[in-house]
N, C-alpha and C positions, 0 to 999 in steps of 0.2 A: 869167372873162374879165378880162384886164388893162384898166386904164383906157384905154390906147392902142387896144386892139382894140375896146373898147366905142365909142370915138369913131369908128373906121372903120365899125363896124356901123351906127351912127346916121347917119353921112354917106351910106353906101350906101343905106340905107332912104329917106333924104330924096331922093336922086337918083331912086330908083325911083318914089317918090310924085309926082315932077315929070315922069314919063314919060321918063326918061333911063336906059333899061336898060343901055346900053353903059357909061355912067359908073358906074352901080351895080355892074355886074359888075367893072369895073376896080378900083374901090375895095374891093369885098368879096372879091375873089379871094384875097388872102392869108389870109383867114379860112376859106375853104371846106374846105380839107384839114386845117387846124389844129383845127377844131371839128366833126369829122364826126358827133359824137353830140349836137350842140346843135341842137334843133329849129328855133329862130328863125333861125339862120345858114343851115341847109339849106333852110328855107322861102324865105329871101331868094335863095339860089342858084337854086332851081327857078323862082321867079317871074321873076327876071332872065333866065334862059335862055329861058323861055317867051315873054317879051316881046321877046326879040331875034329871034324867028322863025328860029331855027336849024333845020337839018335835024333830023328826028325822032330820029335816032340820037344826035346830040349833046345834044338836049334831054333825052332819056331818060337818058343817061349822067349829065347834070348833076343830074337829079332822083332818081337811084337812092338816094343817101344819105337823102333825105327819105322815100322809099318804105320804106326799111329801118326808119326810126324810126316809121312808121305802118302796120305790117302789117295787111292786110285793108282798109284805107281807100283805097289808091291803086292797087291791082293789079287 
């Protein structure tokens, strides 16, 4: 991960830790498709989606990459 992307990732995690999932999503969104095989990025994506209280279909779609990285654990 580039230093710039690492900074975004850190900032998004900090926002999530402060109970600001919408901000975390906005900051992290550029990373979500770019790092589909990165567990930490996809975990952030799923956690933010879950905390946004999106409809189940949207939450599930956001969490699919994480589920693909953890077969058997989240299905």
